Each structure stands twice: as C-alpha cells, then as structure tokens.
C-alpha positions in Angstrom: 176.2 210.7 184.5 177.2 212.4 181.3 175.2 214.9 179.2 175.8 216.3 175.8 176.0 220.0 174.8 173.9 221.0 171.8 173.5 224.1 169.7 170.4 226.1 170.5 170.1 229.3 168.4 173.3 231.4 169.1 173.7 229.6 172.5 174.6 226.2 173.7 172.1 224.0 175.5 172.6 221.3 178.1 170.1 218.4 178.2 170.0 216.9 181.7 169.3 213.3 182.2 165.8 212.7 183.7 167.3 211.0 186.9 169.5 214.1 187.6 166.7 216.5 187.1 164.4 214.5 189.4 167.1 214.1 192.0 167.1 217.9 192.6 163.5 218.6 191.8 163.9 220.4 188.4 161.0 220.6 186.1 160.4 222.4 182.8 160.8 226.1 183.4 162.9 225.7 186.6 165.6 228.3 187.0 169.2 227.5 188.0 172.2 229.6 188.8 175.2 229.0 186.5 178.5 229.4 188.4 182.0 229.3 186.9 184.7 228.7 189.5 188.3 227.5 189.0 187.5 226.3 185.4 184.5 224.3 186.5 180.9 224.9 185.4 178.3 224.3 188.1 174.5 224.5 188.2 172.8 225.1 191.4 169.3 226.0 192.6 168.9 229.6 193.5 168.6 230.4 197.2 165.0 231.5 197.9 164.7 235.1 199.0 161.6 236.1 201.0 160.5 239.7 200.5 158.5 241.5 203.2 156.3 244.5 202.9 156.4 247.1 205.6 152.6 247.1 205.8 152.6 243.3 206.5 155.2 243.6 209.2 153.3 246.4 211.0 150.1 244.4 210.7 151.8 241.4 212.3 153.3 243.5 215.1 149.8 244.9 215.9 148.3 241.4 215.8 150.9 240.1 218.3 150.1 243.0 220.7 152.2 245.3 222.9 153.2 242.5 225.3 155.3 241.0 222.4 157.0 244.3 221.4 160.8 244.1 221.3 162.9 246.2 223.7 163.6 249.7 222.5 167.3 250.3 221.9 168.8 253.8 222.3 170.8 254.6 219.2 172.1 258.0 220.3 170.7 261.6 220.4 168.0 262.8 218.1 169.1 264.2 214.8 170.3 267.8 215.3 171.1 267.2 219.0 174.6 265.8 218.3 177.4 267.1 220.4 180.2 268.7 218.2 183.5 267.4 219.3 186.6 269.6 220.1 188.5 268.7 216.9 190.6 270.6 214.4 187.6 270.9 212.0 185.2 272.4 214.7 187.9 274.8 215.9 188.2 276.2 212.3 191.8 275.0 211.8 190.9 273.1 208.6 188.3 273.9 206.1 185.9 271.7 204.1 187.8 272.6 201.0 190.9 271.0 202.5 189.1 267.7 202.9 187.5 267.8 199.4 190.5 269.0 197.3 193.4 266.6 197.3 195.8 269.3 196.0 195.0 271.6 198.9 196.7 269.4 201.4 199.9 269.3 199.3 200.1 273.1 199.0 200.5 273.6 202.8 
C-alpha cells in the first residue's frame, strides 16, 4: 500500500488507506507512536499501561482475606538498626569531605 504526504498547517500529514487503518483497529482520534529507526519511519499502537491506586490494591487485598496474603520477606534490619562495618570511613581514616571533593584525594 502507498500513502501520500500532505501539508497540514506547519506540519505534514499522512492519510492512511482505509484498509490499513481497519487492519490495526485505528479510528478517528486514535493515537499512534511515531518511531524513527535506521532511517525508517514506523507507526505503532502505544502499549497500554494500567495504573493502580494504592487504595484499590489494599481493598482487593482485604477482599481476598488473610489466607491469600503473600509470604513476608525479610529485607534486613529496621532503619537505624544497621550494623556499621569496620571500614576506613567508620574508623575515621577518611572524611566525608574526601569523598565529596575530587581535589582532596589528589592533594594527599
């Protein structure tokens, strides 16, 4: 199939043949993504993205009941209860300024 480019205001417009539009389910007002790759111009339908609200997710969790609750995963100690390692920073051998200032490392 061929289509012709036409001037539309300051832009260019592409009129799609009816058969091409129907084949992919395009109607007036449909949105498409315009992709330029390796010198080719491609039109494609956008990937649908479902958005969830936290309130809806919590309501669904309550509806399913505690027997369907997922397993709790331990992600480490509570905030503030972390164990400080025995490294140069915790022993006071380097200072925060040494990490933040690039010139400080060169002066040593």
